[in-house]
N, C-alpha and C positions, 0 to 999 in steps of 0.2 A: 716099805720104805716110808719117810717122811718127807714130804714135798711141800715147799712154801712158794707160793705164787705172788708176785707183786703185779697187780693190775690197776686200770684206772677206776672202774666201777664193776657192781656185781648186781645179780638181780635182787630187786625188781626193776633196776634201770636197765634200759633194753639198747640194743644195738649188737652188730655183728661180732665185735670182740668180746663184748660182755657175754654174749650167748656161748661163744665157743669155751670161754674161760670156765663159765658154769659147767658147760657140758663135760670137759675134761676134768674138772674137780670132782664131779660126781661119779664119774666112770671109775676114776682110780679109788675114791673112797669106797665105791660099791665092789671093788676087787680087793678089799683088804688093806689098802695103804692108809696112812694118815696124812690128810690133806688140809692145809690152811691157807687162807688167801688174805692178803693185807691189801686193801683198796681204800677208796675214798667215799666218804659220804657225798650225797648231792651237794651242789654249791649252795652256801648259805647255812649249811646244818654244821654247827660248829662243834657239836658233841660227838665224841667217838664212843663206838660200841662194839659189842662181841655178841655174835649169836651163832648158832649151828644150824644149818640146812642141809637136809639130806646127808648127815655125817660128815659134812664140811664145815671146819671152823671159818667163821668171816669176821675179820677184824676191819672195822670201817674206821678210819681217820677222819675226825673233823675236817670240813673244807671251807675256808673263807670264801672263796670265789673261784671261777673257773674261766678266766679270760683267754681267748684265742685258743679254746678247746683244752687248756691246761690246768688241771686243779692244782690250787695253791692250798697246801696243808703244812702248816709250820712245824707241827709236832710227827710229822712222818717219819724223820731220821730217828727220833727217840722210841717210836712205836717199832720201827723195824729193829732197832738194837734189842729192845726188851724181847720181842717175839723170838727172835733167833737164840737169844740166850735160854729162854723157856722152852720153845719148842724143838731145839736142835736138829734143824732139818738136814738132810743129806744132799738135797738139790735145791737150787734156788732157781726157780723158773719166772723169768721176766717178760712181760709182754709189752711191746714197744708198737708205736710211740707212747711214751708217758714219761715226763721229765722226773717224776718222783723216783723212777728206778735209778736215777743217777746217785741217789744217796748212798747206794750200796757199795760205790766206789770209795766212799770215806769210811766204811765200817770195817774194821780188822776183821770181825767174825764173819761178815758176808763174803769178804775177799778170800777166806780160808776154805769156802764151798766151790764146787763145781757150778757153773751157771749155764743154763740153757736160755737162749734169747729167741722168743718167739716173734718173729718180724711179720707183724699184720699188714702193715703199709710204710711206705716212705712218707715223709713229709713233703708233699708235692711242690715243686717249683712253679706248677701251673696254677696253684691257688689264687683265685682273684684278689684276695685280701692282701694288700702290700704288707700289713702288720705281720702276718703270719711268715711271709718270706723274709722279712727283717729279722724276726725272732729266730728263725732257723739259723741264722749266722751265729747266733750264741749258743744254740741247742746243738749244732753239729758236733763241736769239739768233744763234748759230753758224749753224745750218741756215739762216736768213733772210739772214744774211751771204754765204753760198755762192751762194744763189738769186740774190741781187742782183748779185753778181759774174760770175754765168753768162751767157755769150751765147745759150745755148740750152737748153732743158729738155725732154726726152722723157719722155713720160707713156704708160704702156701701155693706156689705154683712155679714151674720152671720159667714160664714167661716173666713173671714178676722179678725174679732172681737175675735173669739175663737182662732186663732193663734198668735195674737197680743201680745207679751210681753210688749210692751209701754203702752198699754191699760189695762193690767191685773188689775191694782189698781183701775181703774175707770170704771169698768163694770156696776156698778149700774147707772151711768149718761148717759150709752151708748144707743142709738136707732139706729136699723138697717133701713136705707132708700135706697133701691136700686137707682142707676143711672137711669134715664130716657131721652128719646128724643122725640120730637114732629115730627109731619108730615114734610116731607121735603116741604120746601117753595121756591118758585121763579124757575126761567127757569134754565134748566140743561145747563152747558157749553159745551166744546169740551172734549171728552175722550180721554185718551192716546191711542196711537195705540199698540196693542199686536203684538210683533213680528212675531208669527207665529198665527194668528187668526183662523187658521183652527183646532187648537189644543184647549185642555180644558183651558179655559182663567181663570187663577189664580190671585188673586188680594191680595197684602199684604200693610198695611198702618201703618205707626208709625214712630216714631224717630229712627234713624239709630245709635242704642245704643246695646251694647253687650247683655243687658238683653233682647231685643227683639227677640233674636233667629234667625235672618235671614240668618246668615251663616248655620245654621243647615238646614234651609229651603232650600237653595241653593244646599247643599250636597244631600238633598232628592230629589230635582228637576233633579239633574243629573242622578238619577236612576228611573225617571217618564218621559219616552219620549213622552208620550201622552199629556203633559201640557207645557204651556208657561205662564210666570209670568210678572206682571207689579208690581214693588215695589215702592210705594210712600212715600216719606219723604227724610229727610236729617239730618246729624248728624256726630258725631265723627267716625263712623264706615264705612263713605262712602268710602273712598279710598281703605280700605281693601275689602269691599263687590265687588267693581269694579273689584279689582285684582283677588277676587275668581271667579267670573263670567268668566274672561279670563282664569285663570288657568284650569277651568272644561270644558271650550269649550262651554259655554252657551250663547254666544253672540248672536245667531240667536234664543233664547228662552227666553232672560230676557231683559227687559227694565225698566231702573232705571229713574223714571219720577221726582224726586226731589219733592218740595214743589208744590201743585196745589192750586187754588182758590177753594173757597167752591162750585162754580157753576161746575168747572171742575171735582171737586171730586165727586160730586153727579152723573155726567155723568158717571166718571169710575166705580162706583157701578153698574149703570144700565147697562153698557157694559159687566160686568164680569159674570162668572159662578159660582166662590166660592171664599170666603175670607179664608185666612190661617193666624192665630195668633199663631206663634210658640215660644212665650216667655217662659224665662228659670226659673224665679224665682218670688217671691212674690212683687217685684218692680212692676210687672204687677198685680195691685191689682183688676181690675174689667174687664177691655177690653172695653171702650166706643165704639170702632170700631165694635165690635160684634153687638150691637144694631143698628148702622147704616147699617150693612150688613143684618141683620133681617128685617130691615125696607124695604130694597130693595129687598128682597126675594132672597138672595143668600144662597147657602149651606155654611157650616161652618166647618173648620177644625181647632182645637185649642189644646193648651197643658193643661192637667189637672193638675195644679199646686196645691199642697197641701197648704191650707191655703190662696188661692186667691178665689176671687169671680166667676172666670171663669166657674168652675164646677157647680155655682149655677145659672148662665146665661143659659148654654146649658144643655140640657137633653140629655146624651149620647145616640147615635143611634136613636134618635128621633128627635131633632131639631139640631143636628150637631154630628160630630165626634170628640172624645177627645182621645189624645194620650200622652204618658208620655214626659215630657219635655226633650229636648236634646236627643231624640232617634230618629236619622235619619232614622232607618229602619221601625219603626212604622209610622213615618210621611209619608215615601214614600208610604207605603202600603195604608194609608188612602187616599192619593192624587190620587192613582190608582183607588180606589173603588169609588170617586166621579165623575169618568170619565163615570160612568153609569148614563145616563140621568134620568132614573126612581127613583133611589136613591137619586140623587141631587134634583129632584123636590119636593120628599117627605121631605128631610130635609128642604128645602127652605120654603115650606108651612108651616110646624110645626113651624119652627123659627119665621116667619113672626106672626103666630098666638100667639106664647108666647110672643113677643114683645108687642102685643096689649093688652095682658091680664096683663102684669105684669111690663114693663119697658117704660111705656110712662112718658114724662115729666110731664103731669096732675097729675099722681099717684105721682111722687116724690115731685113735688112742694107743693102739697096738705099736704103730710106728713111733710114737713119742715114747712109749714104755722101753722100747728097744734102745733108744738114745739114752734115757735114764740108766738103764742097767749097764751099759756101756761106760758112761761117766762114773757110776758108783764102782764098777770094777777097777777102773783105772785109778780111783781114789784110794781104794784099799791096797793097790799094788804099790802105789807111791808111799802109803803110810808104813808097809813092810820095809821098804827100801831106805 
C-alpha cells in the first residue's frame, strides 16, 4: 500500500505524537509498504526539505512560526497537492490536532482518497491560556469538517472517546487503538546524574508545559526527603520551574536535564527507580512515556485524570499508583510509598507484563493495518460499481 501521513513534526523533534507517527511509519515501511510523511520544519526554518529515514520519505515544509502550538507553513497546501500527484497514495492518514490537515478539505485529489483521522487529543477547554480557548472557536468548524469527511477515526483509549465532546457526533466511525511501542533498539547512551543517587531516583519526562503538572511534582518532592528527581524536557515553563526549585531549596535533589538524545533517554530510564507523570488535565491524552517506563521495568506514579487514557494504561495498585491530579499531598504520599523496594519491584514487574500484553507497537500497527485494508477494500468496491 501507499500511505501518506500528515503530521505536525517528525523525528528528531520529540513528543508523544511525533514518536508514534515515526513508529507507525517505520513499522509499515519495514513490512513492505510505501510510506511518506508530510510534516513541518521546526518553527523559524523556512526552507523545505526531503529526506529518507529508515525507508520512510519525510517531506518537511518550511515553517514561519508556531504560535499557540500551531505551525504556520504557507506552502503546505502546494506541497500537499504536489505530493499527492507524485506519490499517488491509497490512504491519507491525518494526525490531529494539526490545523495544516485542514488544507486537505480544499484539495480535489485529497478528497478522492479515504481518510483515517488519528485523534491524539482534544483541544482542551481546560487549557489556562485564553488565547488557545479563543482560537479553538475558529478551529472547531474545520476540525468537525475533517471528522465528517473521515472514513475512520482512531482514538487511543475508550475513556478518551467517551469524554470527548469533539468526537460525540462521530462515535460510529471511531475505533479504539491504544498506542504501542516496540522493544528498545540500539545502544544506551549516557544517563544524567541524579543529584543524590543515594536517594530514590525519580524520573519525569515531557514538555515543560503547565498541563504536565511538574510544579505540583516539585511541591510534592519538597515533602519527600527520601527522593531525588531528574526532569527531562524543555518548554515554556522552564524558567518558572527552575525558580521553584531554588525557592523550595531543592537544588541538591533536582536536576533539570533539558532535552536528551534517544540513546541518553534510554539510559535515563535504565538508571531510574520510578517514573512520575503528574499531569493535570486531558491534554495528557494517553502518556506514551508510561509505556517507555513499563518497558524499562520502572514503577509508575501518575495522575488519574478523568477522561484520559492514563487510567486504562495503569491498573491502580497493581501496575502503578494513581493519584488525583493536582493533589500535592496525595502525590507526596505515593512517592514515599514507592521508596519501599518490594512494592516498587512488584509494580515494575506487573507494568512490564502489562506492556507486553496490551501496548506493543505490533499490536497497535496491526490494528491500524486492519483499518487500512478495510478502507482500501471499500475503495476498490466503490470503483467497480
